[in-house]
Backbone as numpy.savetxt, mean C-alpha at the origin, in Angstrom:
# Nx Ny Nz CAx CAy CAz Cx Cy Cz
25.43 21.82 11.62 24.59 20.61 11.68 23.14 21.02 11.94
22.20 20.32 11.32 20.81 20.50 11.68 20.12 19.16 11.62
18.99 19.09 12.28 18.21 17.87 12.33 16.85 18.17 11.75
16.41 17.36 10.79 15.09 17.54 10.21 14.16 16.48 10.77
13.03 16.93 11.28 12.03 16.00 11.78 10.88 15.99 10.79
10.63 14.82 10.18 9.57 14.71 9.18 8.32 14.11 9.81
7.20 14.73 9.56 5.92 14.17 9.94 4.91 14.60 8.89
4.51 13.66 8.04 3.68 13.97 6.88 4.40 14.99 6.01
3.75 16.14 5.74 4.33 17.07 4.78 5.15 18.17 5.45
5.22 18.19 6.76 5.92 19.30 7.38 7.28 18.85 7.90
8.22 19.77 8.00 9.53 19.48 8.54 9.98 20.63 9.41
10.69 20.31 10.45 11.13 21.31 11.41 12.61 21.15 11.65
13.33 22.25 11.78 14.75 22.19 12.10 14.95 22.56 13.56
15.78 21.78 14.21 16.13 22.09 15.58 17.64 22.00 15.71
18.16 22.61 16.79 19.59 22.42 17.05 20.40 23.66 16.81
21.53 23.52 16.10 22.50 24.57 15.99 22.35 25.36 14.72
22.75 26.63 14.79 22.77 27.45 13.58 24.01 27.11 12.79
24.12 27.71 11.60 25.26 27.41 10.74 26.57 27.77 11.42
26.55 28.93 12.16 27.77 29.38 12.82 28.16 28.46 13.96
27.17 27.74 14.52 27.43 26.87 15.66 27.56 25.41 15.25
27.77 25.19 13.96 27.83 23.83 13.43 28.99 23.06 14.05
28.75 21.81 14.38 29.79 20.95 14.96 30.30 20.00 13.88
31.57 19.94 13.70 32.15 19.07 12.68 32.30 17.65 13.16
32.31 17.46 14.47 32.47 16.11 15.02 31.12 15.52 15.38
31.09 14.22 15.58 29.85 13.54 15.93 29.47 13.87 17.38
28.17 13.74 17.75 27.75 13.99 19.12 28.51 13.14 20.12
28.75 11.88 19.76 29.45 10.99 20.69 30.85 11.49 20.97
31.55 11.88 19.94 32.93 12.34 20.10 32.98 13.65 20.88
32.06 14.57 20.55 32.07 15.86 21.21 31.77 15.74 22.70
30.82 14.90 23.03 30.41 14.77 24.43 31.38 13.92 25.25
32.19 13.12 24.56 33.10 12.25 25.29 34.38 12.97 25.70
34.62 14.16 25.15 35.82 14.89 25.47 35.54 15.92 26.57
36.58 16.28 27.29 36.44 17.22 28.40 36.36 18.64 27.88
35.31 19.40 28.22 35.12 20.75 27.68 36.02 21.80 28.33
36.96 21.37 29.19 37.81 22.34 29.89 38.98 22.80 29.03
39.32 22.05 28.04 40.50 22.39 27.25 40.15 23.20 26.03
41.07 24.02 25.59 40.86 24.82 24.38 40.79 23.92 23.15
41.54 22.84 23.24 41.56 21.92 22.10 40.16 21.38 21.82
39.38 21.11 22.87 38.02 20.61 22.69 37.18 21.61 21.91
37.25 22.86 22.32 36.42 23.87 21.67 36.86 24.08 20.22
38.16 23.93 19.96 38.65 24.09 18.60 38.16 22.96 17.72
38.22 21.73 18.25 37.82 20.57 17.46 36.31 20.51 17.29
35.58 20.81 18.30 34.13 20.72 18.23 33.50 21.91 17.55
34.17 23.05 17.58 33.68 24.27 16.94 32.29 24.66 17.43
32.03 24.46 18.70 30.73 24.79 19.28 30.86 25.95 20.24
29.99 26.92 20.13 30.01 28.02 21.07 29.43 27.61 22.42
28.51 26.69 22.36 27.86 26.31 23.61 27.80 24.80 23.73
28.56 24.27 24.66 28.53 22.82 24.90 27.16 22.39 25.39
26.54 23.19 26.22 25.26 22.82 26.81 24.14 22.86 25.78
24.23 23.77 24.83 23.23 23.82 23.78 23.31 22.55 22.93
24.54 22.14 22.61 24.72 20.94 21.81 24.29 19.71 22.60
24.57 19.73 23.90 24.16 18.62 24.74 22.63 18.50 24.77
21.96 19.63 24.74 20.50 19.61 24.73 19.97 18.97 23.45
20.63 19.25 22.32 20.23 18.66 21.06 20.38 17.14 21.11
21.50 16.69 21.68 21.73 15.24 21.79 20.68 14.59 22.67
20.26 15.30 23.72 19.22 14.77 24.59 17.89 14.64 23.85
17.63 15.61 22.97 16.41 15.53 22.15 16.47 14.31 21.24
17.66 14.07 20.64 17.83 12.90 19.77 17.56 11.62 20.56
18.10 11.53 21.75 17.92 10.33 22.57 16.45 10.11 22.89
15.75 11.20 23.20 14.33 11.08 23.53 13.53 10.61 22.33
13.88 11.13 21.14 13.17 10.73 19.93 13.43 9.27 19.57
14.66 8.84 19.81 14.99 7.44 19.55 14.15 6.51 20.43
13.90 6.94 21.67 13.07 6.13 22.57 11.63 6.07 22.09
11.21 7.09 21.34 9.85 7.13 20.80 9.71 6.32 19.53
10.81 5.76 19.02 10.76 4.89 17.86 11.00 5.57 16.54
11.77 6.66 16.55 12.08 7.31 15.29 13.35 6.74 14.72
13.65 7.09 13.47 14.84 6.59 12.78 15.85 7.71 12.69
17.12 7.45 13.04 18.18 8.43 12.95 19.20 7.93 11.94
19.36 8.68 10.85 20.28 8.25 9.81 20.88 9.45 9.12
22.20 9.54 9.12 22.94 10.58 8.42 22.45 11.97 8.77
22.27 12.20 10.07 21.89 13.52 10.53 20.43 13.86 10.33
19.60 12.89 9.95 18.20 13.15 9.72 17.36 12.21 10.59
16.41 12.79 11.28 15.49 11.99 12.08 14.15 11.94 11.38
13.66 10.75 11.07 12.39 10.60 10.40 11.44 9.80 11.28
10.27 10.37 11.53 9.28 9.66 12.31 8.75 8.48 11.52
8.47 7.39 12.21 7.88 6.24 11.55 6.48 6.58 11.07
6.09 6.02 9.93 4.74 6.18 9.44 3.81 5.33 10.29
2.78 5.94 10.82 1.84 5.24 11.69 0.70 4.66 10.85
0.49 3.35 11.00 -0.44 2.61 10.15 -1.66 2.15 10.94
-2.84 2.29 10.33 -4.05 1.64 10.82 -4.41 0.56 9.80
-4.60 -0.65 10.28 -4.86 -1.79 9.38 -6.30 -2.25 9.57
-7.09 -2.13 8.52 -8.47 -2.60 8.54 -8.50 -4.01 7.95
-8.90 -4.97 8.78 -8.85 -6.37 8.36 -7.60 -7.07 8.83
-7.10 -6.68 9.99 -5.82 -7.22 10.50 -5.89 -8.71 10.82
-7.07 -9.22 11.09 -7.17 -10.64 11.46 -7.46 -11.54 10.27
-7.58 -10.96 9.08 -7.80 -11.76 7.88 -6.52 -12.41 7.39
-6.62 -13.16 6.30 -5.46 -13.90 5.79 -4.32 -12.96 5.41
-4.61 -11.96 4.58 -3.58 -11.00 4.19 -3.22 -10.11 5.36
-4.22 -9.71 6.14 -3.98 -8.84 7.28 -2.96 -9.40 8.26
-3.03 -10.69 8.53 -2.07 -11.30 9.46 -0.65 -11.21 8.92
-0.50 -11.44 7.61 0.84 -11.33 7.02 1.34 -9.89 7.06
0.42 -8.93 6.90 0.81 -7.52 6.97 1.24 -7.13 8.37
0.56 -7.66 9.38 0.96 -7.37 10.77 2.42 -7.80 10.98
2.75 -8.98 10.48 4.14 -9.47 10.60 5.10 -8.57 9.83
4.71 -8.19 8.61 5.58 -7.36 7.77 5.82 -5.98 8.35
4.76 -5.36 8.87 4.90 -4.03 9.48 5.78 -4.11 10.72
5.60 -5.16 11.51 6.39 -5.32 12.73 7.88 -5.47 12.44
8.22 -6.06 11.29 9.62 -6.26 10.93 10.24 -5.03 10.28
9.43 -4.10 9.81 9.96 -2.94 9.09 10.56 -1.92 10.05
11.47 -1.11 9.53 12.12 -0.09 10.34 11.45 1.27 10.25
10.58 1.46 9.26 10.01 2.79 9.03 8.49 2.83 9.15
7.86 1.71 9.51 6.41 1.65 9.66 6.06 1.15 11.06
4.94 1.62 11.58 4.51 1.21 12.92 3.00 0.99 12.92
2.56 -0.17 13.34 1.14 -0.47 13.44 0.62 0.08 14.77
-0.29 1.05 14.68 -0.79 1.71 15.91 -2.28 1.53 16.11
-3.00 1.05 15.08 -4.45 0.88 15.21 -4.94 -0.22 14.28
-6.06 -0.84 14.65 -6.67 -1.89 13.85 -8.18 -1.71 13.82
-8.79 -2.10 12.72 -10.24 -2.09 12.59 -10.72 -3.51 12.32
-11.91 -3.82 12.84 -12.50 -5.12 12.61 -13.99 -5.07 12.86
-14.65 -6.18 12.69 -16.10 -6.22 12.95 -16.43 -7.25 14.02
-16.12 -8.49 13.79 -16.45 -9.54 14.76 -15.50 -9.56 15.95
-14.37 -8.86 15.85 -13.37 -8.90 16.93 -13.25 -7.56 17.67
-14.24 -6.70 17.53 -14.19 -5.36 18.14 -14.03 -5.46 19.66
-13.14 -4.63 20.20 -12.93 -4.57 21.65 -11.87 -5.53 22.16
-11.45 -6.47 21.33 -10.42 -7.42 21.75 -9.04 -6.86 21.42
-8.05 -7.40 22.10 -6.66 -7.02 21.81 -6.13 -7.90 20.69
-5.30 -7.29 19.84 -4.80 -8.01 18.67 -4.09 -9.31 19.02
-3.21 -9.36 20.05 -2.52 -10.62 20.37 -3.47 -11.74 20.79
-4.65 -11.40 21.29 -5.62 -12.43 21.68 -6.12 -13.19 20.46
-6.17 -12.51 19.32 -6.72 -13.11 18.10 -5.64 -13.81 17.29
-4.50 -13.15 17.12 -3.48 -13.64 16.19 -2.58 -14.72 16.78
-2.38 -14.70 18.06 -1.59 -15.75 18.72 -0.13 -15.80 18.27
0.38 -14.66 17.81 1.82 -14.56 17.55 2.26 -13.15 17.96
3.56 -12.93 18.19 4.01 -11.62 18.68 3.56 -10.49 17.76
2.86 -9.52 18.32 2.35 -8.38 17.55 2.03 -7.24 18.51
1.81 -6.03 18.02 1.51 -4.90 18.90 0.28 -5.15 19.75
0.36 -4.74 21.00 -0.76 -4.93 21.95 -1.72 -3.75 21.82
-2.59 -3.81 20.82 -3.53 -2.72 20.57 -4.94 -3.28 20.46
-5.93 -2.41 20.77 -7.32 -2.80 20.67 -7.80 -2.75 19.23
-8.81 -3.55 18.93 -9.44 -3.53 17.61 -10.71 -2.68 17.69
-10.81 -1.65 16.86 -11.94 -0.73 16.85 -12.89 -1.07 15.70
-14.09 -0.50 15.76 -15.07 -0.77 14.71 -15.28 0.40 13.77
-14.54 1.50 13.95 -14.67 2.64 13.05 -13.38 3.45 13.03
-13.20 4.19 11.95 -12.03 5.07 11.82 -12.05 6.14 12.90
-13.23 6.69 13.17 -13.34 7.78 14.14 -12.87 7.34 15.53
-13.30 6.15 15.96 -12.90 5.66 17.29 -11.41 5.34 17.33
-10.88 4.83 16.23 -9.44 4.54 16.18 -8.63 5.83 16.27
-9.07 6.87 15.57 -8.36 8.15 15.59 -8.43 8.82 16.96
-9.53 8.65 17.65 -9.66 9.21 19.00 -8.62 8.60 19.94
-8.34 7.34 19.74 -7.38 6.63 20.59 -5.94 6.90 20.19
-5.67 6.91 18.86 -4.30 7.06 18.36 -4.33 7.61 16.93
-3.78 8.81 16.70 -3.71 9.33 15.32 -2.82 8.43 14.45
-3.13 8.37 13.17 -2.31 7.59 12.25 -2.23 8.30 10.91
-1.20 7.95 10.13 -0.93 8.61 8.85 -1.60 7.93 7.67
-1.67 6.59 7.72 -2.12 5.81 6.56 -3.06 4.70 7.02
-4.12 4.50 6.25 -5.00 3.37 6.49 -4.83 2.36 5.37
-4.63 1.09 5.73 -4.57 -0.01 4.77 -5.81 -0.87 4.95
-6.54 -1.11 3.86 -7.79 -1.86 3.96 -7.71 -3.17 3.17
-7.91 -4.27 3.89 -8.07 -5.60 3.29 -9.31 -6.22 3.92
-10.48 -5.78 3.47 -11.72 -6.28 4.05 -12.64 -6.81 2.95
-13.85 -6.27 2.87 -14.83 -6.73 1.87 -15.39 -5.52 1.12
-15.89 -5.74 -0.11 -16.40 -4.62 -0.91 -17.54 -3.85 -0.25
-18.35 -4.51 0.59 -19.48 -3.83 1.19 -19.11 -2.96 2.39
-17.90 -3.10 2.90 -17.50 -2.30 4.06 -16.39 -1.30 3.75
-15.70 -1.49 2.64 -14.51 -0.69 2.38 -14.83 0.79 2.12
-15.97 1.06 1.47 -16.25 2.45 1.10 -16.37 3.36 2.32
-17.14 2.93 3.32 -17.32 3.76 4.51 -16.00 3.99 5.23
-15.19 2.95 5.29 -13.88 3.07 5.96 -13.00 4.07 5.23
-12.93 3.97 3.92 -12.10 4.90 3.13 -12.68 6.31 3.20
-14.00 6.44 3.12 -14.65 7.75 3.20 -14.31 8.45 4.51
-14.42 7.73 5.63 -14.10 8.32 6.94 -12.62 8.70 7.03
-11.76 7.89 6.43 -10.32 8.18 6.47 -10.02 9.43 5.66
-10.57 9.50 4.44 -10.35 10.66 3.59 -10.84 11.94 4.28
-12.01 11.86 4.91 -12.59 13.02 5.58 -11.71 13.53 6.70
-10.88 12.66 7.26 -9.98 13.05 8.34 -8.55 13.29 7.85
-8.38 13.40 6.53 -7.06 13.71 5.97 -6.08 12.57 6.01
-6.57 11.33 6.07 -5.70 10.16 6.13 -5.57 9.55 4.74
-4.35 9.32 4.28 -4.11 8.66 2.99 -4.41 7.17 3.11
-4.81 6.55 2.02 -5.30 5.17 2.07 -4.65 4.27 1.03
-4.50 3.00 1.40 -4.08 1.94 0.49 -5.18 0.89 0.49
-5.74 0.60 -0.69 -6.85 -0.34 -0.79 -6.39 -1.65 -1.40
-6.46 -2.73 -0.62 -6.14 -4.05 -1.11 -7.39 -4.90 -1.30
-8.53 -4.38 -0.87 -9.80 -5.11 -0.99 -10.17 -5.27 -2.46
-10.58 -6.45 -2.85 -10.96 -6.70 -4.24 -12.47 -6.58 -4.41
-12.91 -6.53 -5.67 -14.34 -6.51 -5.96 -14.93 -5.13 -6.13
-14.12 -4.07 -6.09 -14.64 -2.71 -6.27 -14.82 -2.40 -7.75
-15.90 -1.72 -8.07 -16.20 -1.39 -9.46 -15.45 -0.13 -9.89
-15.35 0.07 -11.20 -14.73 1.29 -11.72 -15.50 2.53 -11.28
-16.81 2.41 -11.18 -17.64 3.54 -10.75 -17.31 3.94 -9.31
-17.10 2.95 -8.45 -16.76 3.24 -7.06 -15.37 3.88 -6.98
-14.44 3.39 -7.79 -13.10 3.99 -7.82 -13.17 5.45 -8.27
-14.02 5.74 -9.25 -14.17 7.13 -9.71 -14.70 8.02 -8.59
-15.64 7.49 -7.83 -16.21 8.25 -6.71 -15.15 8.52 -5.65
-14.34 7.51 -5.34 -13.27 7.68 -4.34 -12.22 8.67 -4.83
-11.95 8.65 -6.12 -10.98 9.59 -6.69 -11.44 11.03 -6.48
-12.71 11.30 -6.75 -13.25 12.66 -6.57 -13.20 13.08 -5.11
-13.52 12.15 -4.21 -13.48 12.47 -2.78 -12.06 12.77 -2.32
-11.11 11.98 -2.80 -9.71 12.18 -2.42 -9.19 13.53 -2.91
-9.51 13.88 -4.14 -9.06 15.16 -4.70 -9.69 16.33 -3.94
-10.95 16.17 -3.56 -11.64 17.22 -2.83 -11.01 17.44 -1.45
-10.50 16.37 -0.86 -9.91 16.46 0.48 -8.38 16.53 0.45
-7.81 16.59 -0.76 -6.36 16.75 -0.92 -5.57 15.61 -0.27
-6.04 14.39 -0.44 -5.33 13.22 0.08 -5.10 12.23 -1.06
-4.30 11.20 -0.79 -3.98 10.20 -1.79 -4.59 8.84 -1.49
-4.96 8.13 -2.53 -5.43 6.74 -2.41 -4.66 5.91 -3.43
-4.15 4.78 -2.99 -3.54 3.84 -3.92 -4.32 2.54 -3.85
-4.65 1.99 -5.01 -5.39 0.73 -5.07 -4.79 -0.17 -6.13
-4.80 -1.45 -5.85 -4.31 -2.43 -6.82 -5.12 -3.70 -6.68
-5.40 -4.34 -7.81 -6.11 -5.61 -7.77 -5.25 -6.70 -7.17
-3.93 -6.53 -7.28 -3.00 -7.50 -6.72 -1.69 -6.77 -6.44
-1.18 -6.89 -5.23 0.03 -6.16 -4.83 1.30 -6.98 -5.05
1.15 -8.15 -5.65 2.32 -8.98 -5.96 3.13 -8.36 -7.10
4.45 -8.47 -7.01 5.33 -7.93 -8.05 5.14 -8.69 -9.36
5.03 -10.02 -9.29 4.88 -10.80 -10.51 3.48 -10.63 -11.12
2.47 -10.34 -10.30 1.15 -10.04 -10.84 1.18 -8.72 -11.61
1.98 -7.77 -11.12 2.15 -6.51 -11.84 2.79 -6.76 -13.21
3.71 -7.72 -13.27 4.32 -8.08 -14.55 3.30 -8.72 -15.50
2.37 -9.50 -14.95 1.29 -10.06 -15.77 0.54 -8.95 -16.49
0.11 -7.94 -15.76 -0.66 -6.85 -16.39 0.21 -6.06 -17.37
1.48 -5.87 -17.00 2.38 -5.09 -17.87 2.63 -5.82 -19.19
2.96 -7.11 -19.12 3.21 -7.88 -20.34 1.94 -8.02 -21.18
0.79 -8.14 -20.51 -0.48 -8.26 -21.23 -0.80 -6.99 -22.00
-0.44 -5.84 -21.45 -0.65 -4.59 -22.16 0.21 -4.54 -23.44
1.44 -5.02 -23.33 2.30 -5.11 -24.52 1.66 -5.99 -25.58
1.15 -7.16 -25.14 0.57 -8.11 -26.08 -0.69 -7.54 -26.73
-1.53 -6.86 -25.93 -2.79 -6.32 -26.45 -2.56 -5.23 -27.48
-1.42 -4.54 -27.39 -1.11 -3.49 -28.36 -0.73 -4.09 -29.72
-0.42 -5.41 -29.75 0.02 -6.05 -30.99 -0.98 -7.10 -31.47
-1.51 -7.87 -30.52 -2.44 -8.96 -30.85 -3.86 -8.50 -30.51
-4.75 -8.38 -31.49 -6.08 -7.81 -31.24 -7.15 -8.79 -30.78
-6.74 -10.00 -30.39 -7.71 -11.01 -29.96 -7.29 -11.55 -28.59
-8.17 -11.40 -27.58 -7.84 -11.93 -26.25 -9.09 -12.13 -25.41
-8.97 -13.01 -24.43 -9.99 -13.17 -23.39 -9.27 -13.42 -22.06
-9.98 -13.15 -20.95 -9.37 -13.20 -19.62 -10.04 -14.27 -18.76
-9.22 -14.91 -17.93 -9.71 -15.96 -17.03 -9.16 -15.70 -15.63
-9.98 -15.98 -14.63 -9.44 -15.97 -13.27 -9.96 -17.19 -12.51
-9.10 -17.73 -11.66 -9.35 -18.98 -10.97 -9.19 -18.77 -9.46
-10.15 -19.29 -8.70 -10.10 -19.16 -7.24 -10.95 -20.28 -6.64
-10.81 -20.54 -5.34 -11.66 -21.56 -4.71 -13.12 -21.11 -4.67
-14.02 -22.06 -4.47 -15.44 -21.73 -4.47 -15.87 -20.94 -3.24
-14.95 -20.70 -2.31 -15.27 -19.89 -1.13 -15.07 -18.39 -1.39
-14.46 -18.03 -2.52 -14.24 -16.61 -2.82 -15.58 -15.97 -3.21
-16.01 -14.93 -2.51 -17.36 -14.39 -2.74 -17.47 -13.46 -3.95
-16.38 -12.81 -4.35 -16.47 -11.83 -5.44 -15.92 -12.39 -6.74
-16.50 -11.93 -7.83 -16.05 -12.33 -9.17 -16.32 -11.18 -10.13
-15.39 -10.91 -11.04 -14.07 -11.54 -11.13 -13.16 -11.06 -10.00
-11.98 -11.62 -9.91 -11.03 -11.23 -8.88 -10.53 -9.81 -9.13
-9.97 -9.20 -8.09 -9.42 -7.86 -8.24 -8.32 -7.79 -9.28
-7.52 -8.86 -9.37 -6.43 -8.90 -10.35 -6.98 -8.85 -11.78
-7.97 -9.71 -12.05 -8.54 -9.78 -13.40 -9.36 -8.54 -13.72
-10.04 -8.01 -12.72 -10.81 -6.77 -12.92 -9.87 -5.62 -13.31
-8.76 -5.52 -12.61 -7.79 -4.47 -12.94 -7.15 -4.72 -14.30
-6.88 -5.97 -14.62 -6.31 -6.32 -15.92 -7.25 -5.88 -17.05
-8.55 -6.13 -16.88 -9.53 -5.72 -17.89 -9.56 -4.20 -18.03
-9.44 -3.51 -16.89 -9.43 -2.04 -16.90 -8.23 -1.51 -17.69
-7.05 -2.09 -17.46 -5.83 -1.62 -18.12 -5.84 -1.98 -19.61
-6.33 -3.18 -19.96 -6.40 -3.55 -21.37 -7.42 -2.70 -22.11
-8.46 -2.27 -21.39 -9.45 -1.40 -22.00 -8.87 -0.06 -22.42
-7.78 0.36 -21.74 -7.12 1.60 -22.14 -6.30 1.41 -23.41
-5.92 0.16 -23.70 -5.19 -0.15 -24.94 -6.15 -0.25 -26.12
-7.27 -0.92 -25.90 -8.25 -1.10 -26.96 -9.20 -2.23 -26.61
-10.06 -2.61 -27.53 -10.99 -3.72 -27.34 -10.64 -4.85 -28.30
-10.82 -6.09 -27.88 -10.49 -7.22 -28.77 -11.46 -7.33 -29.93
-10.99 -7.96 -30.98 -11.82 -8.17 -32.17 -12.33 -9.61 -32.18
-13.55 -9.81 -32.72 -14.16 -11.13 -32.79 -14.73 -11.37 -34.18
-14.59 -12.58 -34.67 -15.26 -12.95 -35.92 -16.76 -13.03 -35.69
-17.15 -13.54 -34.52 -18.55 -13.55 -34.09 -18.62 -12.83 -32.75
-19.30 -11.72 -32.70 -19.41 -10.96 -31.46 -20.06 -11.80 -30.37
-19.62 -11.65 -29.12 -20.20 -12.45 -28.02 -21.71 -12.34 -27.94
-22.26 -11.16 -28.20 -23.72 -10.99 -28.09 -24.48 -11.62 -29.26
-23.75 -12.04 -30.29 -24.40 -12.67 -31.45 -24.26 -14.19 -31.45
-23.72 -14.75 -30.38 -23.51 -16.18 -30.32 -24.84 -16.93 -30.30
-24.91 -18.10 -30.94 -26.11 -18.94 -30.91 -26.06 -19.77 -29.63
-27.09 -19.70 -28.84 -27.11 -20.43 -27.58 -27.20 -19.47 -26.41
-26.70 -19.91 -25.27 -26.77 -19.11 -24.05 -25.67 -18.04 -24.07
-26.04 -16.77 -24.03 -25.06 -15.67 -24.06 -24.12 -15.72 -22.86
-24.61 -16.20 -21.71 -23.79 -16.22 -20.50 -22.60 -17.17 -20.62
-22.71 -18.12 -21.55 -21.60 -19.06 -21.71 -20.35 -18.38 -22.27
-20.49 -17.16 -22.80 -19.34 -16.42 -23.33 -18.69 -15.54 -22.28
-19.16 -15.64 -21.04 -18.57 -14.85 -19.97 -19.17 -13.46 -19.87
-18.58 -12.64 -18.97 -19.05 -11.27 -18.76 -18.13 -10.31 -19.50
-18.71 -9.25 -20.02 -17.91 -8.24 -20.70 -17.53 -7.15 -19.70
-16.23 -6.94 -19.55 -15.73 -5.95 -18.60 -14.72 -5.05 -19.30
-15.06 -3.81 -19.48 -14.20 -2.86 -20.18 -13.81 -3.35 -21.58
-14.72 -4.09 -22.20 -14.46 -4.57 -23.56 -13.91 -5.97 -23.65
-13.40 -6.52 -22.54 -12.82 -7.87 -22.53 -13.83 -8.89 -22.01
-13.84 -10.06 -22.61 -14.65 -11.16 -22.09 -13.91 -11.81 -20.93
-14.58 -11.91 -19.80 -13.96 -12.42 -18.57 -14.70 -13.66 -18.10
-13.93 -14.70 -17.75 -14.49 -15.97 -17.28 -13.91 -16.27 -15.90
-14.78 -16.41 -14.90 -14.34 -16.68 -13.53 -14.63 -18.13 -13.16
-13.59 -18.88 -12.86 -13.71 -20.28 -12.44 -13.61 -20.34 -10.92
-14.57 -21.00 -10.28 -14.58 -21.11 -8.83 -14.77 -22.57 -8.43
-13.66 -23.27 -8.20 -13.71 -24.66 -7.77 -12.62 -24.89 -6.73
-12.83 -25.83 -5.79 -11.78 -26.15 -4.83 -10.51 -26.60 -5.55
-9.39 -26.32 -4.95 -8.12 -26.72 -5.54 -7.32 -25.56 -6.08
-8.01 -24.46 -6.39 -7.31 -23.25 -6.82 -7.04 -22.36 -5.62
-5.99 -21.56 -5.73 -5.68 -20.56 -4.70 -6.03 -19.19 -5.25
-5.24 -18.69 -6.18 -5.55 -17.43 -6.86 -4.72 -17.36 -8.14
-5.39 -17.34 -9.29 -4.70 -17.29 -10.57 -5.45 -16.38 -11.52
-4.70 -15.71 -12.38 -5.28 -14.87 -13.43 -4.53 -15.14 -14.72
-5.26 -15.14 -15.84 -4.65 -15.51 -17.11 -5.23 -14.66 -18.24
-4.36 -14.20 -19.11 -4.76 -13.52 -20.34 -4.34 -14.40 -21.51
-5.30 -14.75 -22.36 -5.04 -15.61 -23.51 -5.19 -14.79 -24.78
-4.12 -14.71 -25.56 -4.10 -13.97 -26.83 -3.97 -14.98 -27.98
-4.56 -14.65 -29.12 -4.49 -15.59 -30.23 -4.43 -14.92 -31.59
-3.72 -15.57 -32.48 -3.69 -15.23 -33.90 -3.87 -16.53 -34.66
-4.22 -16.50 -35.93 -4.40 -17.75 -36.69 -3.19 -18.67 -36.58
-3.38 -19.86 -36.03 -2.31 -20.85 -35.94 -1.41 -20.72 -34.74
-1.67 -19.77 -33.84 -0.79 -19.60 -32.67 -1.56 -18.98 -31.50
-1.02 -19.20 -30.30 -1.68 -18.72 -29.09 -0.63 -18.34 -28.04
-0.88 -17.27 -27.32 -0.01 -16.82 -26.23 -0.82 -16.76 -24.94
-0.31 -17.40 -23.90 -0.97 -17.38 -22.59 -0.03 -16.74 -21.57
-0.51 -15.71 -20.90 0.26 -15.05 -19.83 -0.51 -15.25 -18.53
0.08 -15.96 -17.60 -0.66 -16.36 -16.40 0.15 -16.09 -15.14
-0.57 -15.70 -14.09 0.04 -15.51 -12.78 -0.67 -16.41 -11.77
0.13 -17.14 -10.98 -0.39 -17.99 -9.91 0.23 -17.58 -8.59
-0.58 -17.46 -7.56 -0.04 -17.26 -6.21 -0.47 -18.45 -5.36
0.43 -18.86 -4.46 0.15 -20.03 -3.63 0.13 -19.68 -2.15
0.28 -18.39 -1.84 0.15 -17.92 -0.45 -0.15 -16.43 -0.49
-0.41 -15.86 0.69 -0.69 -14.43 0.78 0.58 -13.60 0.97
1.70 -14.26 1.14 2.96 -13.56 1.39 3.34 -12.58 0.28
3.14 -12.90 -1.03 3.56 -11.97 -2.08 2.90 -10.60 -2.02
1.75 -10.50 -1.34 1.05 -9.22 -1.30 1.67 -8.24 -0.31
2.49 -8.74 0.61 2.96 -7.91 1.72 3.91 -6.81 1.25
4.97 -7.16 0.54 5.97 -6.17 0.15 5.37 -5.08 -0.73
4.49 -5.47 -1.66 3.86 -4.49 -2.52 2.97 -3.53 -1.74
2.24 -4.06 -0.76 1.36 -3.22 0.06 2.17 -2.25 0.89
3.26 -2.70 1.48 4.09 -1.82 2.30 4.79 -0.77 1.43
5.16 -1.15 0.20 5.75 -0.17 -0.72 4.72 0.92 -1.03
3.48 0.53 -1.26 2.41 1.50 -1.52 2.20 2.41 -0.32
2.26 1.85 0.89 2.08 2.66 2.10 3.17 3.72 2.22
4.38 3.37 1.79 5.48 4.33 1.86 5.35 5.44 0.81
4.63 5.18 -0.28 4.56 6.13 -1.38 3.25 6.92 -1.44
2.20 6.47 -0.77 0.89 7.08 -0.95 0.83 8.51 -0.43
1.69 8.88 0.52 1.68 10.25 1.03 2.04 11.27 -0.03
2.71 10.84 -1.09 3.10 11.77 -2.16 2.05 11.85 -3.26
0.95 11.12 -3.11 -0.10 11.08 -4.14 -1.24 12.02 -3.79
-1.95 12.44 -4.82 -3.18 13.21 -4.67 -4.23 12.59 -5.58
-5.38 12.25 -5.01 -6.38 11.53 -5.77 -6.06 10.04 -5.81
-6.75 9.33 -6.70 -6.60 7.87 -6.79 -5.54 7.49 -7.81
-4.66 6.57 -7.43 -3.69 5.96 -8.34 -3.94 4.46 -8.30
-4.12 3.85 -9.48 -4.42 2.42 -9.55 -3.29 1.66 -10.24
-2.94 0.51 -9.68 -2.01 -0.40 -10.33 -0.58 -0.29 -9.84
0.01 -1.45 -9.56 1.39 -1.50 -9.07 2.38 -0.96 -10.11
2.01 -1.02 -11.39 2.91 -0.52 -12.43 3.25 0.95 -12.23
2.35 1.68 -11.55 2.56 3.11 -11.33 3.58 3.42 -10.23
3.87 2.45 -9.38 4.88 2.71 -8.35 6.13 1.83 -8.53
6.10 0.95 -9.52 7.26 0.11 -9.80 8.14 0.68 -10.91
7.69 1.77 -11.50 8.50 2.43 -12.52 8.35 1.84 -13.91
7.30 1.05 -14.16 7.08 0.50 -15.49 6.72 1.63 -16.45
7.24 1.56 -17.66 6.90 2.55 -18.67 5.50 2.28 -19.20
4.75 3.37 -19.43 3.41 3.23 -19.96 3.44 2.73 -21.39
2.49 1.85 -21.70 2.39 1.30 -23.05 1.82 2.36 -24.00
């Protein structure tokens, strides 16, 4: 028997050698009296006390919050959440707290710096302080992964500081440009860490982009729309921005009249993003929607995703947190971790 302790990329074996392997479980071995020959025959252990020491180590690790399954002990992934008091952040706090393999150990914020998380959220959550920088959070408690759901003007510094300290990152913040993503990719590769980013961490939003790629490979005419309340500061949304990026890898749409040749106000044709015309609607009554409209003479195909709460983003974000340690450089899009085949 051996026990593997995982922490990031390293693993350590402790316990018994192959010759001292015990065929019975720790509970069974320790519950029997070591005075009889039968015990030693059944347990096949040269040293009862050595095996007892291993069991004591297991008990101590369990108290520290590790997972013990099928002879393997795996340390929980320690998470720092930037934007924990935001709409998505609050749902992530709940999701991490319910998980068996993730642990929230640090939080970052701006207006709530120095306060304890339960003071702000008002529901059961880890009793930890909110810091204003990655460096201060790391001084208090090391962590494996940083998840960011903040704003485009603050995310770069947070990710830069995390990368510099060898911390892998998951970016849920919307509004980042392709140029900024390229810069983060170079930084991550230089520091040998992984970054995962998605415009939308919802599973069904990932299907929107996947199906749209299929359509764009066949139908050469399309435009993109995104809908949100007038309180949303960035446009287009992260979902639509990522959709334009992925469709741009397929090709560019064809027009009978190019958008730049239209008679009238050019802005009325929307913004061109990676070759696609994008239209952002911002009026009260919308929550978050993205739509790709494809057309051929006499027919039209509309592929649309609507979300009515922040809950759909949680599972996708936590899945990315579990997988980002195996990445190097930047990986964009949920399709890359959901196993979708490339178009």
